[in-house]
Each structure stands twice: as structure tokens, then as C-alpha cells.
Legacy VTK file of the C-alpha trace (Angstrom):
# vtk DataFile Version 3.0
C-alpha trace
ASCII
DATASET POLYDATA
POINTS 396 float
252.190 75.306 5.486
251.913 71.855 6.963
250.998 70.400 3.578
254.153 71.846 2.035
256.307 70.458 4.969
254.668 67.001 4.526
255.648 67.102 0.815
259.208 68.090 1.571
259.610 65.355 4.197
257.831 62.754 2.218
254.566 62.773 4.018
253.337 60.049 6.374
256.883 59.175 7.705
257.402 58.894 11.429
259.735 61.951 11.483
259.370 64.586 14.247
257.076 67.513 13.400
259.083 70.667 13.005
258.455 73.244 15.780
259.452 76.169 13.454
260.023 76.462 9.799
261.143 79.120 7.322
260.873 79.323 3.562
263.152 81.805 2.063
262.771 82.895 -1.516
265.155 85.853 -1.619
268.661 86.614 -0.555
268.981 87.687 3.107
270.711 87.061 6.410
268.991 84.374 8.607
269.225 84.713 12.334
268.477 81.616 14.465
265.471 82.486 16.588
266.126 79.717 19.169
268.670 77.137 20.142
268.136 73.597 18.659
268.787 71.487 15.650
267.801 72.703 12.098
267.636 70.958 8.769
268.413 73.320 5.862
267.427 72.418 2.273
268.489 74.615 -0.659
267.902 74.322 -4.361
269.578 76.113 -7.297
267.678 78.032 -9.871
266.588 76.030 -12.936
268.026 76.547 -16.429
265.812 78.084 -19.152
264.742 76.190 -22.209
266.164 77.070 -25.636
264.477 79.513 -27.857
263.815 78.316 -31.413
262.757 81.102 -33.733
260.318 80.084 -36.489
260.447 83.070 -38.805
259.517 81.675 -42.215
256.080 82.338 -43.720
256.140 78.745 -45.064
255.294 76.423 -42.093
257.415 73.538 -43.442
260.493 75.732 -43.472
260.367 76.265 -39.730
262.622 73.476 -38.387
265.267 72.860 -35.799
265.793 71.532 -32.246
265.426 73.276 -28.918
265.842 71.415 -25.566
264.584 72.062 -22.069
266.670 73.508 -19.255
268.177 71.474 -16.360
266.885 71.738 -12.796
269.053 73.324 -10.036
271.003 71.060 -7.609
269.769 70.037 -4.075
271.765 70.170 -0.860
270.504 69.173 2.637
272.291 69.525 5.959
271.283 69.016 9.580
273.303 70.661 12.429
272.890 72.421 15.868
272.450 76.156 16.194
272.406 78.612 19.045
269.894 81.485 19.211
271.322 84.570 17.633
273.740 82.976 15.270
273.521 84.219 11.804
273.937 82.740 8.244
274.041 84.296 4.801
271.496 83.056 2.386
271.792 83.734 -1.269
268.892 82.473 -3.440
269.653 81.825 -7.138
267.181 82.941 -9.807
265.925 80.721 -12.522
267.111 81.399 -15.996
265.158 84.010 -17.776
265.333 86.817 -20.308
262.932 89.433 -21.617
263.478 89.514 -25.445
263.111 92.806 -27.072
260.417 93.000 -29.697
263.160 93.651 -32.374
265.203 90.658 -31.105
262.921 87.736 -31.606
264.034 86.472 -34.917
267.188 84.485 -33.839
267.370 81.153 -32.182
269.458 80.826 -29.072
270.365 78.696 -26.087
268.502 79.144 -22.775
270.047 81.095 -19.877
271.551 79.224 -17.004
270.042 79.249 -13.439
271.924 80.925 -10.688
273.495 79.360 -7.639
271.871 79.143 -4.096
274.162 79.132 -1.067
273.763 78.911 2.745
277.060 79.988 4.509
278.034 80.659 8.092
278.084 84.446 8.907
278.471 84.567 12.646
278.104 81.153 14.222
280.138 78.390 16.000
279.307 75.794 13.367
281.022 76.114 9.874
278.492 75.625 7.043
279.131 76.201 3.333
276.312 74.720 1.343
275.879 75.332 -2.369
273.107 74.224 -4.783
274.275 75.234 -8.260
271.921 76.372 -11.027
270.751 74.269 -13.888
272.157 74.670 -17.394
270.094 76.328 -20.209
268.660 74.196 -22.842
270.557 73.929 -26.229
269.607 74.936 -29.723
270.307 72.917 -32.916
269.812 74.314 -36.493
267.890 72.141 -39.022
270.297 69.718 -40.626
270.275 66.594 -42.745
273.061 65.036 -40.759
272.593 62.656 -37.817
272.673 64.819 -34.655
271.947 64.674 -30.941
271.158 67.939 -29.091
271.551 67.455 -25.349
269.174 68.994 -22.843
270.368 71.573 -20.290
272.445 69.874 -17.562
271.321 69.545 -14.027
272.974 71.788 -11.401
275.420 70.102 -8.842
275.530 70.531 -5.133
278.020 70.424 -2.277
278.434 71.001 1.425
275.399 69.093 2.649
274.909 65.746 4.214
273.022 64.931 1.028
273.906 66.493 -2.345
271.965 65.643 -5.506
272.354 66.829 -9.019
269.225 68.159 -10.811
267.460 66.468 -13.666
268.499 67.374 -17.215
266.245 68.712 -19.943
265.064 66.317 -22.519
267.403 65.531 -25.514
266.668 65.326 -29.282
268.226 62.650 -31.328
267.950 62.406 -35.178
269.250 59.924 -37.650
270.273 61.544 -41.018
267.721 63.013 -43.464
265.421 64.519 -40.902
265.858 68.164 -41.702
262.204 69.018 -42.027
261.048 68.894 -38.522
260.674 71.167 -35.467
261.182 69.649 -31.983
261.281 70.944 -28.419
261.637 69.117 -25.101
260.593 69.722 -21.428
262.810 70.650 -18.471
264.349 68.513 -15.706
263.098 68.315 -12.068
264.848 68.828 -8.734
266.033 65.563 -7.312
264.196 65.891 -4.014
264.542 62.233 -3.044
268.026 61.611 -4.575
266.896 60.153 -7.941
267.388 62.289 -10.964
264.560 62.716 -13.559
264.790 64.414 -16.884
262.471 66.010 -19.398
261.058 63.769 -22.084
263.370 62.794 -24.929
262.722 63.028 -28.749
263.872 60.313 -31.111
263.630 60.469 -34.938
264.745 56.952 -35.689
263.831 56.737 -39.446
265.048 58.818 -42.327
262.036 60.979 -43.486
263.689 63.347 -45.904
260.350 64.434 -47.501
258.293 64.461 -44.326
257.455 67.361 -42.078
257.043 66.536 -38.292
256.605 68.536 -35.145
256.696 67.420 -31.522
257.174 68.562 -27.851
257.750 66.650 -24.729
256.625 67.218 -21.159
258.784 68.187 -18.220
260.020 65.876 -15.391
258.276 65.457 -12.173
260.098 64.766 -8.853
259.126 61.164 -9.190
259.292 60.394 -12.964
260.623 61.529 -16.352
258.587 63.512 -18.838
257.093 61.366 -21.534
259.241 60.469 -24.475
258.170 60.627 -28.121
259.576 58.623 -31.025
259.048 59.249 -34.800
259.696 55.957 -36.655
257.403 56.103 -39.681
256.961 58.174 -42.824
254.679 61.022 -43.575
253.648 64.179 -41.688
252.855 63.917 -37.985
252.524 65.726 -34.779
253.136 64.377 -31.349
253.479 65.450 -27.709
253.756 63.862 -24.279
252.781 64.328 -20.622
254.879 65.659 -17.731
256.096 63.338 -14.935
254.468 63.423 -11.498
255.549 62.958 -7.946
255.299 59.137 -8.411
255.733 58.179 -12.030
256.766 59.157 -15.557
254.437 60.984 -17.980
252.771 59.312 -20.907
254.636 59.039 -24.209
253.860 59.336 -27.880
250.466 61.180 -27.894
249.769 61.744 -31.652
247.379 63.866 -33.710
245.865 62.439 -36.896
247.208 65.166 -39.069
249.060 68.411 -38.845
245.942 70.480 -39.482
243.959 69.064 -36.637
243.561 70.978 -33.383
245.494 68.890 -30.922
244.605 68.559 -27.316
246.281 66.331 -24.878
244.183 63.916 -22.816
246.298 62.591 -20.043
243.490 60.768 -18.107
243.611 57.127 -19.182
240.929 56.454 -21.753
239.826 60.007 -21.824
238.824 61.596 -25.169
240.926 64.403 -26.612
238.751 67.446 -26.091
239.294 71.148 -25.395
238.111 70.767 -21.857
240.592 68.062 -20.827
242.943 68.839 -17.956
245.756 66.295 -17.710
245.544 64.642 -14.351
248.171 62.056 -13.705
247.714 61.110 -10.136
246.718 62.478 -6.707
250.259 63.489 -5.936
250.936 65.722 -8.964
249.142 67.088 -12.070
250.628 67.552 -15.514
248.585 70.218 -17.189
249.443 70.371 -20.846
248.769 69.722 -24.430
248.045 72.123 -27.262
245.128 74.494 -26.944
244.632 76.196 -30.379
241.639 78.531 -30.110
240.739 82.160 -30.613
240.361 82.905 -26.853
242.790 82.392 -24.057
242.461 79.095 -22.207
242.322 78.827 -18.544
245.817 77.946 -17.117
246.245 75.759 -14.052
249.485 74.901 -12.418
250.595 71.388 -11.881
250.360 69.923 -8.404
253.452 69.728 -6.137
256.158 67.720 -7.894
254.377 67.592 -11.239
255.975 68.433 -14.588
254.226 70.336 -17.256
252.795 68.632 -20.447
254.111 69.318 -23.869
252.185 71.334 -26.434
252.261 70.983 -30.336
250.306 73.079 -32.664
250.198 73.896 -36.383
248.460 76.821 -38.119
248.702 77.017 -41.885
246.096 79.436 -42.950
243.650 80.296 -40.079
244.891 83.183 -37.829
241.873 82.747 -35.574
243.490 79.786 -33.848
246.060 81.753 -31.826
246.745 80.081 -28.501
249.080 77.273 -27.810
250.149 76.767 -24.150
252.538 74.133 -22.698
252.082 73.000 -19.131
253.156 74.941 -16.052
255.122 72.881 -13.687
254.375 72.472 -9.975
256.943 72.995 -7.249
260.396 71.561 -8.204
259.025 70.059 -11.423
260.122 70.830 -15.123
258.048 72.813 -17.519
256.682 71.445 -20.758
258.099 72.236 -24.187
256.048 74.026 -26.856
256.355 73.688 -30.594
254.031 75.768 -32.772
254.520 76.473 -36.459
252.420 78.841 -38.578
252.210 80.265 -42.135
250.187 83.272 -41.059
250.854 86.204 -38.743
249.513 86.414 -35.236
246.888 88.932 -34.219
247.749 91.201 -31.231
245.926 88.965 -28.814
247.437 85.640 -29.791
249.864 83.909 -27.531
252.245 80.894 -27.549
253.876 79.814 -24.300
256.366 77.250 -23.201
255.954 75.739 -19.706
257.614 77.639 -16.763
259.647 75.606 -14.396
258.290 75.082 -10.790
259.355 77.241 -7.852
262.323 75.508 -6.270
264.400 75.157 -9.394
262.711 73.204 -12.146
263.979 73.724 -15.724
261.654 75.421 -18.277
260.638 73.937 -21.498
262.077 74.925 -24.874
259.956 77.220 -26.995
259.214 77.576 -30.755
256.843 79.793 -32.375
256.230 81.947 -35.598
257.728 85.370 -35.137
258.651 86.610 -38.638
256.365 89.658 -38.424
255.327 89.793 -34.793
255.255 93.261 -33.270
254.094 92.781 -29.768
256.023 91.240 -26.815
252.719 90.110 -25.324
252.307 87.543 -28.145
254.972 85.147 -26.936
256.338 83.803 -23.638
259.876 82.472 -23.566
259.347 80.771 -20.239
261.514 81.407 -17.215
262.699 78.479 -15.058
261.923 78.123 -11.409
263.872 80.167 -8.863
265.955 78.532 -6.244
264.701 78.154 -2.610
265.970 77.795 0.993
263.988 75.885 3.597
264.865 75.782 7.310
263.198 73.564 9.728
263.813 73.068 13.401
263.622 69.415 14.129
LINES 1 397
396 0 1 2 3 4 5 6 7 8 9 10 11 12 13 14 15 16 17 18 19 20 21 22 23 24 25 26 27 28 29 30 31 32 33 34 35 36 37 38 39 40 41 42 43 44 45 46 47 48 49 50 51 52 53 54 55 56 57 58 59 60 61 62 63 64 65 66 67 68 69 70 71 72 73 74 75 76 77 78 79 80 81 82 83 84 85 86 87 88 89 90 91 92 93 94 95 96 97 98 99 100 101 102 103 104 105 106 107 108 109 110 111 112 113 114 115 116 117 118 119 120 121 122 123 124 125 126 127 128 129 130 131 132 133 134 135 136 137 138 139 140 141 142 143 144 145 146 147 148 149 150 151 152 153 154 155 156 157 158 159 160 161 162 163 164 165 166 167 168 169 170 171 172 173 174 175 176 177 178 179 180 181 182 183 184 185 186 187 188 189 190 191 192 193 194 195 196 197 198 199 200 201 202 203 204 205 206 207 208 209 210 211 212 213 214 215 216 217 218 219 220 221 222 223 224 225 226 227 228 229 230 231 232 233 234 235 236 237 238 239 240 241 242 243 244 245 246 247 248 249 250 251 252 253 254 255 256 257 258 259 260 261 262 263 264 265 266 267 268 269 270 271 272 273 274 275 276 277 278 279 280 281 282 283 284 285 286 287 288 289 290 291 292 293 294 295 296 297 298 299 300 301 302 303 304 305 306 307 308 309 310 311 312 313 314 315 316 317 318 319 320 321 322 323 324 325 326 327 328 329 330 331 332 333 334 335 336 337 338 339 340 341 342 343 344 345 346 347 348 349 350 351 352 353 354 355 356 357 358 359 360 361 362 363 364 365 366 367 368 369 370 371 372 373 374 375 376 377 378 379 380 381 382 383 384 385 386 387 388 389 390 391 392 393 394 395
């Protein structure tokens, strides 16, 4: 527990060590166990990324935009309590939805996260804190017009000594004549230290009417944006980016040599792109991510505290043996990575494609795109949920 407390307080600061601390992940009544001063931190639930249904048997016909969800708001307040006083804690859930098997062929926006509140029940002090949930990611249909699809908005906060708005999901901006492309972005991170960080943005800056492109960005960390990607040339291409960490933004513009190449992200500077690569950003936060296209389920590791998930981009035109494409799972308070996977073949029962879930504490989830035109099993896909809200109480 001490490591978690160090992370919340910044670690290494000359702040007093709490004598008691409580991490509350569900709604309940909190009764002060002793008289003293407490610091209360609450975060709202993160917004869910958009769902972009790829349902055409021709891979190049699967196009559109899906953006990541916004992170929940952050509120912090310090005040005195007396033993026995009570407060009502309502913890907001992250945006999520279990799609029915017969309801997977329509694109839609992500679900909003719910609000977290900490309110006086029976106490001398009047407290009314609120950390609102992040907004769900947005969906944009394939179009030849210039368009910008915004990411899910970050949740606001009120009632604390410090109130911070959560980071937004990444946005997607296209100039005209870019209808043949499928793009998703990562989710935003909770603004633990007052600065807002977003999921990675996608920019298609050159008209590519005859080209087919796919891309996904990483989620934000508590100390940096998800990596951005820009498409500025012609011809087919696939790109993805890393998630932010607790201290810096993720890498941008990782690129595969062709759409038929198995694409694995290598986030370690100078590391080769191999199926064994785990994307380490720094000692404070990992960004697991990249595309893993293989006929067996890859091992999944969660990002370190404050780290956003990396984006995943995959393409499968004829070979149904390459079935798995996983975006990165965010660490605490980070945003999940976006996942774009297009295919001209049907998945087998064991195949899976997964967007990156947001981290506990309210990170937004990444948007999700996959081939579903004849899919018959709900286990084949994972439209990722965002991180739930949280309440932390520390005697100081």
C-alpha cells in the first residue's frame, strides 16, 4: 500500500506520512475511525471508446473513425473530521457495455463514465465533492469530406480545494478525399497533478483518394499524451503509436512496411520490432501495446502506474490463422490504447481483437475496430470498458 500512496502523493516529497488510508472502489458510507485531518481524493469513471464495426468481406471497404473516451474528473480536499462522523461515497463506473452477439454490426459512440461523489452525511463539516465521468468516444462514418471527429471529453470536477478536468480521447482529423481509411485513437488520463493529457491524435493531411490506410494511437499517461500519428504521403500504410507514461508522452508515427506485414510495436529506443517486444517507456510507467497477430493468444501485461496503453494496428486479408490483435492495457489512471484491425476473412472461435481498457481510477478506454460481418461468438471481441472511479482517504 505504501507504494500506491507514494504514487498518489508524488513520491519523495517531504509530506507527512499518512497514519491511516482507505481506498474505496464501491459506493458505501464512510465512518471516520478517528479524529484528525483527512485528505479526500475522488475520480470519476472514464468514458468508453467508440465502436467501429468493420462488417465488409473486402478489407478496403472497412473504413471510418472511432475515438477514445475521456478520463474522469479529479477532486481533492483536506479538512478536519471527528471520530464517528459519516460521509456518503458514491463511486462512478467506467463506461462499458456488453454487446449482444446479434448486435455487433453497427458502429456507435462509447458510453459515458459515471460520476463519483463524496458528500457529508452526518458531520459538522459540509463537504460536497464531485468528480464527473468522462465522455464516450465519438464515431464518424467513412466520408470524402474534410472532417474532424473529437475524442471523448474529460470529466469536470467541483467541491474540492483542487478540481481538475480529465484528459480527452484522441481526435481524428482528415482533409478531403480520405474515405478509404480506418482509424481509432486512445483514451485520456486522469489529471492527477493538474495537467491534462489526451490520447494520441490522428491527422490525415494529404488527399489520398485511392489509398487505403489504417492506424491507431496510444492512450495518455498521467504525465504525457499518447503518441500522435500523421499520414502525409500516398500509398497504403499502417501506423500506430505508444501510450504516454507518468513522465512523458508516447512515441509517435511507428509504421509498418506494408499492410500485409505482421506489425509489432517496439517502444524501447532502438529495439527491433519482434513478437517478444514489451513496450517499456520508463521506470515510472509502462506502455504495453502494439499489434500481435498470431494464432495463439499473447501474454497480456498491464502498464505501470500512470502509463497509457499502446495502440494496435493489424490487417488480415486471406490468412485466418493470424487471429489476435491486442491494444495496450492502461495502468492506474491512464488511458487505454486504440485498436484497428481489418480483415477479409472470418475469425475462428478462438480469435480475439481487443481495444485497451482504461486504468483503475478513471482512464478512458481506446476505440475499437474489428471485422464482425459473420462473427458468432462474443468471446471473439472485446469492446473495452473504461476505468472505474475511485475514492482515496488519507489521514494526514
